[in-house]
Every structure is written in structure tokens, then in C-alpha cells.
C-alpha positions, 0 to 999 in steps of 0.5 A: 430260667429258660422258657420255650413253647413245647410239650412235656414229652420231651422233658425226659430226653432233655433231663437225661442229657450230658450237661457240664459238671456242676450244672443241673436242669429242672423242668416243669410245664414250659419252663426249664431251670438250669443251676450252675455251681462255682467257687466264684461268680466267674466260674458259676457264670461260665458254667451257666453260659455253657450249660444254658447254650447246651440246653437251648441247642437240645431243645432246638433240635426237638423243633422247639423254640426257646424264648431267650428274651424271657430268660432270667438269671440270678446269682446266689452267694454267701456273705463273702461273695459279691456279684460284679457290677453289670453281672451277666451271662451269655446264652447262644450269643444273647446277653442275659443280665443277672437280676436280684430275684426271679419268680419260678412256679409262683415262688420268688427266688432271691439272694438269702444274704439280702434277706439277712440284711433286711432281717438284721436292719429290722432287728436293729430297729426293734432293739433300738425301740425296745431300748428306748421303751425300757429306758423310760419304764417306771418299774424294774429299774434295778434290773433295767439299769443293769441290763440296759447298757449291755442289751445287745450283748444280752440278746446276742449271747450264745450261752446261758439259759434263764432258770426260775431262780436266776430270774428271781434274783435278777428281777427281785421278784421272788422269796425276798422279804420286800417283795413278799411284803408288797404282795401281802405274804409277809407282815414286814419286809425284814430278812428272816435270815439275818437282822436286816430290816429289809430283804431284797435281791440285792441284800441276798446277793451282796450282804446277807451273812447267811449266804456267805459260803455260796457267795465266796464260791461265786466271787471266786468266779465272777470277782469281788464286785457283786453289783447287778451290772457287774454280775450281768456283764460277767455272765455275758463274758463266759458260760462258766460265769453264767453257770456260777451265778445260776448255781448261786441262785439255785442254792440260795433261793431254794433254801429261802423258799424252804424257809418260807414254806416252814413259816407258812406251815407254822400253826402259830404264825399270823395267817397271811396270803399263802402261795398258790398251790396250782389248780385245786382238785374238785374234791380236796377235803372231807369234813368230819361226819355231818349230822346223820353220818353223811360226809360233806365235800369241800373244794372246787365244785362244792360249797364249803360247809356252814360253820356250826359252833367251832370250826372242825379241823379238815383232814386231807383225803 
């Protein structure tokens, strides 16, 4: 970046000058920014030296003075390129050292690769701190013990999206007897699809005979080991195995959820905590006619009708 004392009226003449191929010039206020592109540092430095000298000569012929002692240079490069030690360019015989960054128009320009290195170091530190927190966590041990050893691979993967039902199987928080019993939606933790006394994500994935067919299809892709750690390692191995696990979860969990809804809607079932249906409408139902023929609204925003004798059935709108 060349700095000189001058006027903007000369910028147009300077910008229209014939510069070496691979160089460009930008002018603002009393600053002139010259860029030079090359296949390596040597080529870029040669172009910058030649282009800089030509720009200085053009400015000098206008009767203006370039402050070469304020001139700065910075080298932008990819991960495979590095600037040599004591890198510099020459402009009009003045040696200008290459700096790691420069400030132009209030913006700090520096090498993107250095930012990447800083970002990667910060990411590694955060990941390490996160891994330590997960190792000492009390809840979710089944999931954490499986993902912990491959945490970096999990974070760095380039394939695989997490669907709701896939997360349910990986976390054990879903339509499983043990989980539903813990949150008060089932009387017991039993499996409703076989005679097992406890239904968990592990039971559903590895044992329950009701899911033998989708399990065979899954094992044909990921192998016979259906421990969660092995399944997750297989998922990280390829997009095909990830999709196979996701497909198993969608198939099995959708059927388990449908069976749960049937149990909830059974009029003979013991009333327990029901799944939330989302935000209730302001007026959801109407009771049969109250004395005098008027209708009573119930739902959010309206108090429920006081019971009078036996409670009448509610009809949907």
C-alpha cells in the first residue's frame, strides 16, 4: 500500500495506466493499494516490485511525493504456500518488508491461513473441554460412552443428518417403555411388542423379535455387532451405513409411536399422562347445551364447565 500527499483528481489518470499483467491498483483518499498475483511468492513479489515502481513513477510525474517509508506489504497465500524468511519487495530501490498484516480503510488485512490456524486451535480446545465435561456427565451414559471415543469423527463428519427418530434411538428418549414409564406415560417399563419386562432403545435395536425383519436389513449393511458404539462407528464410516441406521429408526419408531397412540386412545386403558398435542386452540370443544339452551366453550381462554351430576362427553367442533 503506497501513501502519498496528493489530490483525488489524479486518480483517474493513475487507474487508467498500463500496469504489468497480474497487477491491479485501487485508490482511496491519499492511499493507493496495489495487488499482484503469482503462482508463488517469488513471482508475486517480482510483479509487486515492478508494479509498485511504475505506480510511484506515475505519481511522481504528477508532482506528488510517495511516502515509501510508510509503504506496507503483506503476502496472502494458501495452506501449501509459505513466504520465505525475511520476505520483502523493492520499490524504487527501497526495501519493503512483508508484514503478517496491514490496515487499510480501517480494516485489518491478514493471511486467511493464520485465522484458520487460530480457529482450529480454538476448536480443538473447545472440543477437549467438551469431551471432559461429557466424560463426567451423570445422565445419558449409554449414548456418551458410545460417542465419546469417536467424538472428533462425529464432529468432523461430512455426511449424515440427525432425524427425530434417529435421535430417539441414539439417546433412548422416545417411545420406549422404560422412558415412558419414567416420565409417567406408562404404568410399567415393559415392552408392548414382546414379553420383555423392560423396553429400552438397546432392547429395540438388538433384541425385540417384533423388529427382526428391519434388523436383518440393518445388519446386512452395518454387520452383526449392534452395540451402540459399533453402530455409531459404522455410521461415521460411510453415508450408506448412516442411511441404513436412519432407515431402521424411522421404520421401527414410527410403528412404536403408532402403537402408543392406539393405547392412548383405548377407552378402557388406565388414564395416564398423555403426549402433548401442541398449542391448544382458544375454543377447542363445546359441551352439550347448558340449561337455557346456551353452549359453553371449553379450552384455552375459557374456564371448563362446572360438573353437574355425571360429566357429559365432549364433542369436537
